[in-house]
N, C-alpha and C positions, 0 to 999 in steps of 0.2 A: 954650684946649684945642685940640689938633690935630685936624684932620678926616681920617678915614681916606681913603686914595686909592681912588677908584672903580676897580673891576676893568677897566672899559672904557678907563680912562685910563692903565693901567699899561703902561709901555713895556718890553718884554722885549728883551734883547740879541739882535741878529741874528747868527746863525752859520750857516755852510754845512756840510752833511754829512748823511748819512742818519741816523746815530745821534743827532745833535744836534736833528734835526727829526722824530724818529720818530712822535710822535702826529699831527702834521699830515699827514705823508706817508701814514700808515696810513689816515687819514680820506679823503684824496684817492684812495687805492686803492679804498676802499669806494664813493666817489662815482662813480668811473669804472666800477665794476661795474654800478651802476645805469644809467649811460649805455649800456653794452653790452646790458643787459636790454631797453632801449627798442628797440634794433635787432633783438634776438633774437626779439621777439614776431612779427616778420614772416617769418623765415627759412623756416619750414616751411609756414605757412598761406597767405600772400598769393599765391604762384604758383598754388596750387590754387584759391583763391578766385576769381581772375581767370578761370580755365578753367571751373570748375564752376558758379559762381553768376552770373557776368557774361557767360559765353559767349564769351570771347575765344579765337579759334582760331588767329589769326596770331601767331607767336612775337614778331614785332617789336612788335605792339600790346600783348601781354602783358608785355613787358619795359619798357614806358613808365614804370612806377612806379620802377624802378631808375634809369632815365635821369634823371628829374626829381630823384630823391633825390641822385644823384651830382652833378648840375649845381648844385643849391642848396647842397649841403655843400661842394663845391669852392670856390665863390665866397665862401662865408662863412668858410671856412678862411683865405682870403687876408686878409680884413678883420679877422678875429678877432685875428690877431697884432698888427696895427696898433692896434686898439682896446685890446688888453691892455697895449701899451706906453704908450698915451696916457692911458687912464682907470683902469688897474689890472686885475688878473686877476679878482678876485672879482666885480665888477659884470658882466663878460662871462659868467662862469659862471652867475650867477643869472638873467641874461637868457635864457640858453639853456634853462634849466629852465622858465621861464615860457612859452616858445614850445612846449615839449614837451607841456604839459598837455592841449591839445585833440586830440592825435594819436590816442590809442586810442579816444576817443569818436567821432571821424570814421570810423575803421575799423569800429566797431561799428554805427553808424547809416547807413553809406554806402548810398544807394539806387541809385547809378550808379558806374561806374568813375572818373568825374571826381572824385568825393569822395575816392577812394583816391589819386588823383594829388595833390590838394590836401594830404591828410594827409602824403604823402611829401615834398612841398616843405617843409612845416613840420618834418618829421622831419630832413631834411637840414640846414636852418638850425639846428635845435637841436643836432644832432650836431656840426656845425662849430663852434659856440660852446662847447659843454661839453667835448667830447673834446679839441679843440685846447688849451683852457685848462688842463685837468688835465695835459696833456703839459708845457706851458710851466711850470706851477707846480711840478711835480716836478723838472724840470731846474733851476729856480731854487733849490729847497731843497737839493739834494744837492751842487751845485757840480761841478767838473770830474772828480773822482776816481772817481765811481760812476755815471756817466751811463748806461752800458749797463744796469747792474743796475736803475736807476730806470725806464728805459723797459721793461725786461722785466716789472717788477711792474705798471706801468701797463697795458701791452697784454695781459698775462696776465689781469688782473682783468676788463678789458673783454670779451675774447673768451671767457673761461670763462663769463661771464654770458650772452654770445650763445649759447653751446652749451647751457647748462642751460635757458635760456628756450626755445630751439628744440625741445629734447627735451620739455619740459613742455607747450608749446603743441601739439606733435604728439599727445601722449596726450590732452590736453584736447579737441582737435578730434575725435579718434576717439571719445571718450566722449560729448561734448556738441555735436557739429557744429562747423563752421568759425567760427561766430559765435554769441554774443559771448564765450564763456568764455575763449578764448586771450588776448583783448585786455584782460581785467580785470587781468592781471598788469601791463600797461603803465600803467594808472591808478595802481596802488600804487607802481611804480617812480618815476613822475614826482613824486608827492606827497612821497615820502621824500627823493628827490634834491633837490628844491627846499628842503625843510626843513633838511637837513644843510648845504647850500651857503649858505643865508641865515644860519643861527644859529651854525654851528660853524667853517666854513672861514675862515681868515685870509688877508689879502693877502700876496703873496710878491714884489711888484715890488722892494722894497728889498733882497731877497736878490740879485737880478740886478745891482742897482747896486753892492752890496758886491763881487760877483765882478768886475764891470767895473773897479772901483777897483784891484783887485789883479791884473788880467789881465796875463799874461806872454806876450809874443810867442814863437812857436816859434823855437828856435835856428837851424833851417835856413832861416828867412826865407820859408817857403812861403806864409804868409798875410799878408805885409807889406802887400799891396794891399787887404786886407780890414780896413781900420781902422774906428774907431768911427763916423766921421761919414758913413756912406752914406745917400743919399736912398732913399725908397721905390722909385723906379724902378731905382736901382742895385742894391738888394737883390734885386728881381725878376730883373733881368738876370743878376746873378752866380749866383743860385740856379738859374735856369732853363737858362742857356745857356753862360755864359762860364767860370765856375769849374768845373774838371774834376770834382772829387769831388761838389760840390753838384748839378751838372747830371746826372751819372751816377746819383746817388741819386734825383733827380726822375723820370727816365725809368723806373727800376726800380720806383719806387713806383707809377707810373701802370700799368705792365704787371701788377704784383702785384694791384692792385685790379680790373684788367680781367678777370683770371681769377677773382677773387672774385665779380664781378658775374655772370659766366657760371655759377658754382657756385650762386649764390643764385637766379638766375632760371630756369635750364634743368635743373639736376640733379633737382629734385623732379618735373618733368614727364617727364624721361627715366626716372626710377625708377618713376613711376606707370604709364608706358607698358609697363613690363616686368611689371606686375601686383603690385607691392609695395603693402602696406597703408599707410595714412597714418601709423600708428605706426612701421612700419619705415622709412618715408621720414624721419620725425622723428629716428630714431636716426642715420641717415646724415647728415642735415642738422646734427646736433649733434656728430657724431664729428670732423668736419673742424675746426670752431672749438675744440673741446675740446682736441685735440692741439696746435693752434696756440696756444691760451691757456696751457696748462700748460707747453708747451715753452719759452715765452719766459722763464719763471723761470730756466731754465738758460742759454738762448742769450744773453740780455742780459748776464748776468754773464760768460759766456765771452768775449764780444766785448771786454770790458774787459781780458782777458788775452791772447787770441789775435789780436786785431785785427778790424777791420770787413770789409775787402774779401773775404777768403777765405770768410767765412760768407755774405755776400751772393751771391757767385757760386755757391757750392754750393747755396744755398737756391733760387735761380731755376732751376737745372738740375734739382733734385729735384722742384720743382713741375711742370716740363715733363714729366718722366717719369710723375708721378702722373696728370696729365691724359691722357696717352697711354693709360694703363691704364684710365681711365674710358671712353675712347672704344672700346676693344676688349672690355671686360667686359660681361657680361649677367646677372649674378646678385648677390645681396646680399653674399656673402662677398668676392668680388673687388672690388666697389665699396667695401666697408668697408676693405679693405687700401689701396685708392687714396686714400680719405679720410684715413687715418692718414698716408700719405706726403705728401699735399698739405698737411696740417696741419703736419707736421714741416718741410717746405720753407718754408712761410710763417713758422714760428716762427724759423727761421734768419735770415730777411730783415727782418721787421717792426720789432722793436726796434732792430736794428742800423743800419738806414737812418736812423731818428730820431737815434740816438746819433752817427752820422757827421755829420749836419747840425749837431748841437750841438757836435761837435768843431771844425768849420771856422768856423761863424758867430761873430762877435764878440758878447759878452754884450749890448752896446748895441742890436743889431738882431737878436738871435737869435730873439725871438718872431716878428718879421716873416719871417725866413728859414724858420722852421717853418711859418708860414702859407702861404708860397709853395710849399714842398715838398708840404704837404698839399693845396694847390690842384691840383697836378699829380697827386698820388697818387689823390685822390678823383675827379678827372676820369676816372680809369680806369673807374669805375662807368658813366659815360656812354658811353665808348668801348666798354666790354664789352657793355653792353646793346644798343647799335646794331649793333656788328659781329656779336655772337652771334645777334641776332634776324634780321638780314638773311641771314647764311649759313645759319641753321637753316631759314628760309623757303624758300631756294633749293635747298639741298642736304641738309638734315636736321640733327638735333641733334648727331649724332656728328661730322659734318663741321665743325660749329662748334667742338666740343671740340678736334679736331685742329688747327684754325686757331689757336686760342688757345695750344695747347701749343707750336706752332712759334714764335709771337711771344715766349713766355716764355723759351724756350731762347735766342733771339736777344738778348733783353734781358740775359741772363747774360753773353753774349759782349761786349756793350757795356761792362758793368761791368768785366769782366776786362781790357779794352783801355784804357778811359778813366780809371777811378778809380785814385787812389793810396791808400796806407794813411793813414787820417786819425787813427788813435789816436796820441796823443802821451803818453808816460809821463812825468809830471812828476818833477822832482827833489824831494828831501825838503823844501826850502824852499817849493816850490809846494804840496806836500801840506799844510803847516801852514796855508796860507791857505784850503785847501778842506776 
């Protein structure tokens, strides 16, 4: 008598494409929303907590939690790609959720600011492992044809969750004080994220190997030097400095998160200084990532049609204009308009930069290239916290906003000059493979 095959041993055919992998893709979108929620629990409350409960008056000291978060996340982004190539995507994802579990508890019980710093080191490690891995897994699943759309879904889910959680924690803090109520959401997010990642998410490394087996070089020969056999050092060098599109994307990502670190750490303090309530500060803190998140559903797909470079340049310049408006405004309505514009500019940039990296990097080392890009991008949190804190202490918060606005505009110029268009529209034969 034949023995039924165990479901765990059933081998499903590996196919590339969004439609072919829709259930797993949707599951990974949900998982990344939970990753975003872990970040969102801090957006409204933590800057106010540092000032009101721990008595931090110097802006540089108050922004230390962002600096350590960015430093740990940036470093882990780099190794996450290498680990995902070596050991598989799923183990890295599960490890990230395990690291996340104590974060909300530390924030609830913290008797000193040092506990908050430790919590943000762990949060950075967790975000580096989980967010990086969901990016790589979605790129694995969809193949080359819908890369921008995939990144749009991934980043939209993450930052929509940041926005919703920032709004919710603002209202919870206003109703129940700054602790512990806002951070109870983080406990739920970590538990559900770990459960889904452990029980339902499937490994996607074989999808990348399938794409590599059918990889077709660009007919213009632009990427001939970026063959499959690059070492870790070569991947770092190409992504950071040598390859024009990859290096331009890396610096733009750094500057983008530099201004996000400014928004995270100083905007709530600027708004509180103008007399806004915690609830209204929560609305402003949520509005920026909400537009950012929802907009990526459109911009990621549009970059698959219109190309990457023009959207990145336009997005950096729009962010610069929005920051200038924040610097000159002094009321809720004007700041709300600025938050919408800042979110729209970031939506143009965020998924498009990831898609550009995926365009150029060979599938054999794409996870490592994404890790290097995200190392630079999330290093922007460190640069933003240090720069904004020092300038704010010396010249005031508005001067810090003006400084970051100028850097963001300059970054757009670098992309306009250095980056070439990375989108390659495959012929029908390539489409059949993807």
